[in-house]
Steps between C-alpha positions, in 0.01 A plus 500: 500500500799728559558516123133525399476142372187305592616240754303229317702574186826514696425160655415359155830630362692351795335163449551497124862611528591308813340160449634195326290192447317415821727726709333838555674827590855384440717812518825502307756220507665314786758712676432817304188682394481640148294790379321456168698602190552875473357598838843577650518801268385793709386274782530680829343239728678423828600135536408420140696176530258360762161338435308803630719747316474291184120506518498873575728572205272301270189682621677835473604419142144398412368826650747698287391312187131551583559876526688508169224296333224715654358208699497254211586169666582316177748770398650519849547125522655498152759753621548304822546165327676585174671165435198292404381421149151631416341160574688463831408855598132436427506198734682709762247784471203262525658333805546835677139596426374159616693522828392861558135402448536200733663718769219755479227232500651316798564825687871421526579869551275802536615754241485879513 
């Protein structure tokens, strides 16, 4: 909420980015936490190499992209996740939207 991102969307992004297979919310790699590609540039988040800092940096980057794309989530996620092919990105976008909808429906987090 500190960056103006709906918490349900932030949670969806964390789950999509931080899960692998049946393991949910896996942050980074063993022994060291990695920020998504390109987020180090201009990242001024304390402890960005920790799980919490990693998540904060990702949410902060998404907030910046949402502002640049005037709230357009598809455009913001495309800037956030630039390495995917169009088909991979479409699956990624649909997954984020699905998780966001589930979070809102289940009342996972009360947004602003």
